[in-house]
N, C-alpha and C positions, 0 to 999 in steps of 0.2 A: 516319393510321393509328391505331384506336383503343385506349387502355391502360385498365388499372384504377389508381386511385390507392391507394397504399399503406396509405395515413392512414385516409380517408374511404368506401374502396371505391365510388369512383363511377367511372363511365368517363367520359373525354374525350378530345379529340383532340390528339393531341400534336403542338406545332409543330415539333419536333424530335426527332431518330432517338431521341435519348439521353436526353429529358424523360420522367420516372418519376410527377412530382405535377403535378396541375390547376394550383397554385399556389404562387407560391415561400413564403407564409405556410405551407401544409400541409408540405410541405419541411422547413421551420424547426419546426414544431411535431412531425414526426414526431423530427429528431433528435435538438430538444432531450429526447423522449419517452425515447432511445432511452440516450442519456449519463445524463436522470437515472435510468433504471432500474439501470444500471450501475453508477453511483456506490453508489444506495443497496443494491446487491447486495455490493459491497466495504465499505462503511461500518464492519460488522461486525467485521474484521480490522483495516482502517486505522484506528479507532478505539483497538485496542490497543497497535499496532505504537507512533503517536504519541503515545501516553502513554508506552509504555516508551521513547520517544525522547527524551521532554522531560525523566523519571526520569534517564537516562543524562547526559543535558546537564549537567543540575545538579548529579549525583554527581562528575564528571570538572571540573566547571567551573573549566580552565586546565591540569589536570594530563595525563598520557599515559596511564596506568594507576591503578586501585585495586583491593583486595581487598574484597568485602562480603558479610557473612554471606546467605543466600538467604532468611531469614525475613523481614531488616532490608527487602530489595525487593520482596518479599510484601507487608508493611504499607503501603509506599508505593503501592502497587498494581499492580506488574511483572508483566506475564503469560511465565511462560517457556513457551508453547505456539506462540508467534506471531513469526515472524523473515523477515526479506525476501530474504537470502542465504545462501551460504553459502562462506568461502572456505578457504584450506588455510594454517595457521599451523603453523611448525615441524614440517612433514610430516603435520601432523593436519587434516582438514575441521572445520570451528571454526563453528556460528552467528553472524550477526550482523545486527546493525538499525542501518542505513545503516553510517555509521562506525565504530561498534563492533562487535569482536570480544567475544564472550561465551566465556568457559572455565570450564569447573563444575570444580571444585578437591576435595580431600576434604573431611572436618569440614562441609558443606553451605557452602561457601567459593564464592563466584563472582569471577573475575577479569573486570576489564572492562577492553579496553585499547580507545584509540583508536588509529585502523588507519593507519597513516603515506601510504598511498597517498590521502586522500582530503584 
């Protein structure tokens, strides 16, 4: 049965019904390229989330909660536009970054709570 290799577009005779690539090297190259493309497309968001997480780890250093000013966090490089999930905290949906719940208070203060689930 003749098939077309997705990486090289060459025609080859498949030895198995499920064979998609002419060689194992082509399969590895193709899948590595897919993984690289996915990592690159996520890099913009992941970089901001990772920076936010590192900032929160340093600020909470052993504490369960802390209240910080929004300008202080922005000065450290914190981005308020990226989060990776939402949890319900005291009946209200809150943005989170990994194990940290972000609560916006009045007067531009932000309360950061370490989620007990983690």
